[in-house]
C-alpha positions as CSV (number, residue, x, y, z in Angstrom):
1,M,12.3,124.8,2.5
2,P,14.2,121.9,1.8
3,Y,12.1,119.0,-0.3
4,A,11.1,116.1,2.0
5,P,10.4,112.9,-0.1
6,P,6.8,111.6,0.5
7,R,6.6,108.6,2.7
8,P,6.1,105.4,1.2
9,P,2.2,103.9,2.1
10,R,2.0,101.6,5.0
11,A,1.2,97.8,4.1
12,P,-2.5,97.1,5.1
13,A,-2.8,95.0,8.2
14,D,-3.3,91.4,7.7
15,P,-6.7,90.5,9.1
16,R,-6.0,87.0,9.4
17,R,-3.5,87.5,12.3
18,A,-6.4,88.1,14.4
19,F,-7.7,84.7,13.6
20,A,-4.5,82.9,13.6
21,P,-4.7,79.3,14.7
22,G,-2.3,79.9,17.7
23,A,-4.3,82.9,18.9
24,S,-7.7,80.9,18.4
25,V,-6.3,78.0,20.5
26,N,-5.1,80.3,23.3
27,N,-8.1,82.3,23.5
28,T,-10.2,78.7,23.8
29,A,-7.6,77.4,26.4
30,G,-8.5,80.5,28.3
31,A,-12.4,80.3,28.3
32,L,-11.9,76.4,29.0
33,I,-9.9,77.1,32.1
34,A,-12.2,79.9,33.4
35,V,-15.5,78.1,32.8
36,V,-14.3,74.6,33.9
37,S,-12.9,76.3,37.0
38,L,-16.2,77.9,37.8
39,V,-18.0,74.7,37.5
40,L,-15.4,72.6,39.9
41,V,-16.2,75.4,42.3
42,E,-20.1,74.7,42.0
43,F,-19.4,71.0,42.0
44,V,-17.4,70.9,45.2
45,S,-19.8,73.4,46.9
46,G,-22.7,71.2,46.0
47,I,-21.1,67.7,46.8
48,V,-20.4,69.2,50.5
49,G,-24.2,70.5,50.7
50,L,-25.0,66.8,49.5
51,I,-23.1,65.1,51.8
52,G,-24.3,67.1,54.8
53,T,-28.2,66.7,53.6
54,S,-27.8,63.1,53.1
55,L,-26.8,62.7,56.7
56,V,-30.4,63.3,57.8
57,V,-32.1,62.4,54.5
58,S,-31.7,59.7,52.0
59,P,-30.2,61.1,48.9
60,F,-32.2,58.8,46.6
61,A,-35.7,59.1,48.4
62,H,-38.4,61.0,46.9
63,Y,-40.6,63.1,49.3
64,G,-43.6,64.5,47.8
65,A,-43.6,65.9,44.3
66,G,-40.1,67.4,44.4
67,A,-37.0,65.5,43.3
68,S,-34.4,63.6,45.3
69,L,-31.3,65.1,46.6
70,V,-29.3,63.7,43.9
71,G,-31.7,65.2,41.2
72,S,-31.8,68.5,42.8
73,F,-27.9,68.6,43.1
74,I,-27.7,67.6,39.2
75,A,-30.1,70.4,38.2
76,S,-28.6,73.1,40.5
77,V,-25.0,72.4,39.5
78,F,-25.3,71.5,35.7
79,L,-28.6,71.9,34.2
80,A,-29.9,75.4,35.7
81,P,-26.7,77.0,35.4
82,F,-25.6,75.7,31.8
83,P,-26.9,78.7,29.8
84,F,-24.5,80.9,31.7
85,Y,-21.5,78.5,31.1
86,A,-22.3,78.6,27.6
87,G,-22.7,81.9,26.9
88,A,-19.5,82.8,29.1
89,F,-17.5,80.4,27.3
90,L,-18.5,81.7,23.9
91,A,-17.9,85.4,25.2
92,L,-14.3,84.4,26.4
93,A,-13.3,82.3,23.6
94,F,-14.5,85.0,20.5
95,L,-15.8,88.3,21.9
96,T,-13.5,89.0,24.9
97,P,-10.7,86.6,25.0
98,I,-8.2,86.4,27.9
99,A,-4.9,87.0,26.3
100,R,-1.8,86.3,28.1
101,R,-0.5,89.6,27.0
102,S,-3.1,91.6,28.0
103,P,-2.8,93.5,31.6
104,L,-4.9,92.2,34.7
105,P,-7.5,95.1,34.7
106,T,-8.4,94.3,30.9
107,V,-8.7,90.6,31.9
108,L,-11.0,91.3,34.7
109,L,-13.3,93.7,32.6
110,R,-13.7,90.9,30.0
111,A,-14.4,88.7,32.5
112,V,-17.3,90.9,33.8
113,L,-18.3,91.2,29.9
114,A,-18.4,87.3,29.8
115,G,-20.6,87.1,33.0
116,A,-22.9,89.8,31.5
117,A,-23.2,87.7,28.6
118,G,-23.7,84.6,30.9
119,T,-26.6,86.3,32.7
120,I,-28.4,87.5,29.3
121,A,-28.3,83.8,28.3
122,L,-30.1,82.8,31.5
123,A,-32.7,85.5,30.7
124,L,-33.3,84.2,27.3
125,V,-34.0,80.7,28.4
126,G,-36.2,82.1,31.2
127,V,-38.3,83.7,28.6
128,F,-39.5,80.5,27.5
129,T,-39.7,78.6,30.9
130,G,-41.5,81.7,32.4
131,A,-43.9,81.9,29.6
132,F,-44.7,78.1,29.8
133,G,-44.9,78.5,33.7
134,A,-47.1,81.7,33.3
135,I,-49.7,79.6,31.8
136,T,-50.5,77.9,35.2
137,S,-48.8,80.3,37.8
138,G,-49.7,83.8,36.2
139,G,-47.3,86.4,35.0
140,S,-45.5,86.8,37.9
141,R,-43.7,83.3,37.1
142,L,-42.5,85.3,33.8
143,V,-40.7,88.1,35.9
144,I,-39.1,85.6,38.3
145,D,-37.7,83.3,35.3
146,V,-36.5,86.4,33.2
147,V,-35.4,89.1,35.9
148,T,-34.8,87.7,39.4
149,N,-33.6,84.4,38.8
150,P,-30.9,85.2,36.1
151,L,-29.4,88.1,38.5
152,R,-29.7,85.9,41.5
153,N,-27.5,83.4,39.7
154,G,-25.5,85.6,37.5
155,V,-23.9,88.0,40.0
156,P,-22.5,85.2,42.2
157,F,-21.3,83.4,39.1
158,T,-19.8,86.5,37.6
159,V,-17.8,87.2,40.7
160,M,-16.4,83.6,40.8
161,L,-15.7,84.0,37.0
162,L,-13.3,87.0,38.0
163,A,-11.3,84.6,40.1
164,S,-11.3,81.9,37.5
165,A,-10.2,84.2,34.7
166,T,-7.5,85.3,36.8
167,A,-6.4,81.9,37.2
168,A,-6.5,81.3,33.6
169,W,-4.5,84.2,33.0
170,L,-2.0,83.2,35.4
171,W,-1.9,79.9,33.9
172,L,-1.6,81.3,30.4
173,G,1.6,83.5,31.2
174,R,1.6,86.8,32.8
175,P,3.0,89.7,30.7
176,R,6.5,90.5,31.7
177,R,8.4,93.5,31.2
178,N,11.0,93.8,28.4
179,R,14.3,93.9,30.3
180,G,17.4,94.4,28.6
181,P,20.3,92.1,28.6
182,A,22.2,91.8,32.0
183,P,25.5,93.5,32.1
184,T,28.3,91.0,31.8
185,S,31.4,93.4,31.9
186,G,33.9,92.8,34.6
187,L,32.5,89.1,35.2
188,P,34.9,86.4,34.7
189,G,34.9,84.5,31.4
190,T,33.3,87.3,29.7
191,V,36.4,88.8,28.2
192,R,37.4,86.8,25.3
193,P,41.2,86.1,25.2
194,A,43.4,87.4,22.5
195,D,44.2,84.7,19.7
196,A,47.7,83.2,20.0
197,V,50.0,84.6,17.5
198,P,51.3,81.4,15.5
199,P,55.0,80.8,15.2
200,A,56.7,82.0,11.9
201,T,57.1,79.2,9.4
202,V,59.5,81.4,7.1
203,Q,63.1,81.5,8.5
204,P,65.0,84.6,7.6
205,G,67.7,84.2,5.0
206,P,71.3,85.7,5.7
207,Q,71.5,89.1,5.6
208,Q,73.3,90.4,2.3
209,P,75.8,93.0,2.3
210,Q,74.8,96.4,0.9
211,Q,76.8,98.3,-1.6
212,G,77.8,101.6,-0.8
213,P,77.2,104.6,-3.1
214,Y,79.4,105.0,-6.3
215,G,81.2,102.0,-5.7
216,Q,82.9,102.9,-2.6
217,G,82.9,99.4,-1.2
218,L,80.6,97.3,0.7
219,V,78.7,98.0,4.0
220,Q,80.1,95.2,6.3
221,P,77.4,94.5,9.3
222,D,78.7,94.1,12.6
223,P,78.1,90.8,14.6
224,H,75.0,92.4,16.4
225,G,73.2,92.8,13.1
226,Q,73.5,96.6,12.8
227,Y,75.4,98.2,10.0
228,G,78.3,99.7,12.0
229,G,81.0,99.1,9.3
230,Q,82.4,102.0,7.4
231,Y,82.1,102.1,3.4
232,G,84.8,100.6,1.7
233,A,85.0,97.6,4.2
234,Q,86.1,94.4,2.8
235,P,83.7,91.5,2.7
236,R,84.2,88.3,4.8
237,P,86.0,85.6,2.7
238,D,82.9,83.2,2.7
239,Q,81.0,85.9,0.8
240,Q,81.5,86.6,-3.0
241,Q,82.3,90.3,-3.6
242,P,80.4,91.8,-6.5
243,P,82.1,94.0,-8.9
244,A,82.6,97.5,-7.2
245,A,81.6,99.5,-10.3
246,P,80.1,97.5,-13.0
247,W,79.7,100.6,-15.1
248,G,83.2,101.3,-15.5
249,G,85.8,103.5,-14.1
250,P,85.7,107.3,-14.5
251,A,86.2,108.6,-17.9
252,P,89.5,110.0,-18.5
253,R,89.7,113.7,-18.8
């Protein structure tokens, strides 16, 4: 069995990546977009209702022990659902963030969990208000403030939070599939032209006559640059003839 070298141990994951400044900024931005969108929807719907009711009743007049229309508008849009806003924002910012690389079903599930956190926050506030109201109205007030009112407000707020979380996810950037580079072969301008060959800077010198073997003479090139002459041909007058046999003649027998 061949020997397999042991694998090097993996480096431990850096826990600071989960709490990087860029990630926390994106989580806070997604939570703000989702919650502020929910508040804007409630504000617009409350304004429409206030305008319609003010056509019949003065919005600043008090009738009986109840509050005015403006006071009821502020309480129903901002004060009463404020625990839900705060709970949903904290959940989306720190527990179930809206990450731009997360798929849409994961974002919707996190929005549902954030809506559940906001409903629980409404129930916790209802414990104090219900306990105070139970002194004069009986124990039914505690059940209303802890169970029925949080569910009555939390369910529609959670449905609207699904839409606002989707809008925040789209705003931050939907995940895109990793696509390879587009093929560029065959397109004009994609083939790099060959580099031009620079002209020669050194001019070839005149061809020197070659000496035949054993001093038999010189090889005279023809005018076309080919060695078509015969051994023993005489050089041209403008060329100097080296000695035919610099080592001397044959030894006498």
